[in-house]
N, C-alpha and C positions, 0 to 999 in steps of 0.2 A: 320289039322283043323285050326291051327293058321293062315296059309296062306290063307285059304278060308275066315276066319273072316276078315283079312286085305283087301282082294279083295272085300268082301261084304261092308265093311266100306267105301272104296274108291268109290265104285259104288253108295252107298247111298249118299255120299258127292257130287258126280257129279250130281245125280238126284236132290238133294236139291238146288244146285247152278243153275241148269237148270230151276227148278221151280221158284226160286227167280228171275232169269232174265226174264222169261216169265211173271211173275207177274208185274215186273217193266215196261216191254214193254207194257203190257196191260194197266197199269195206264197211261203211256205216250200217248198211243193211244186214250184213253178216254179223256185225257186233250186236245189233239190236235183236236179231233172231237168236243169237247165242244167249243174250241176257234173258230174253223171254223164256227160252228153254230151261235155263237155270232156275228162274223164278217158278216156273211150272213144276219142276222136279222138287223144289223146296216145299211148295204147297202140298204136293202129293206126300212127301215125307212127313210133313207136319200132321196131315190128316191121318196117315197111317199110325204115327206115334200116338195121336190122341185116341184112336180106336184101341190100341194095345195098352194104353196107360191103365185102364181099369180091369184088365184081365187078371184073374188070380194067378199068382206065381206058383202055387202048389206048396209053398212053405208056410206053415200055419202062422207062426209069429210075424212074418213079413206081411201076410195078408191081413192079420188083425191090426197091425200098426197102420197099414194103409187105409183101412176102413175107419180107424179112430182119429187119425191126425187132423183131418179137415173139420169134423164136428168139434173136436177139442179146441182147435184154434178159433173157430167161430164162437164157441162158448166163452172162451177167455176174453176175446174182443168185445163181445156183448156185455159181459160182466164189468169190464173196465168202463165201457160207455155208460151203463146204468149207474155205476158208482160215481161217475162224473156228474150225471144228472141229479143224483141224490145230494151231492155236495153243493150243487147249484140251487137246491130247493125246487127241483123239477121245472125250472125256468129254462126253456129251450132257446139256445142261441141259433144264429144262422147255420153254423156248422151242424148242430144237432138236427135241425129240420132237413138239411141236405142229406145227411147220413140216413135219416129215417126214410126219406124218399128212395134212396138207393137200395136200402135193405128191403123195403116193401116191393119195389120194382123187381128186385132179383128173385124174391121168394114167390111172388104172385104173378107178375107179368111173364117172367121167364118160363114158369110152368105152364101157363095157359097158352103161350106161343109154342112151347115144346109139344103140347098135345096136338096142335094144328100142323106140326111138321115144319115150322119156320125157323 
């Protein structure tokens, strides 16, 4: 009887440990699912915000400002970069070649990929 009691106690301990492990895994699964749902909703919200970002507001001066600010900022940045190149005697450093590649990639590769729907 003593041996049977020890066997039953060990079996009970194994069952308790298994149940505890299953419970912990279940909680982790719920946490992972919850995090995945939050990330999915954030991605949907971001996509929706990007779709609505360029819709006209209906207020003339706000729409004019929104349509001018990006080209104006790009023009200022380009003018500063060209001014730097002029001061260097049009000798391009590593930074200048890298920024040239980025700009060309943005204006040409981005548009050609956009036409293909990528």
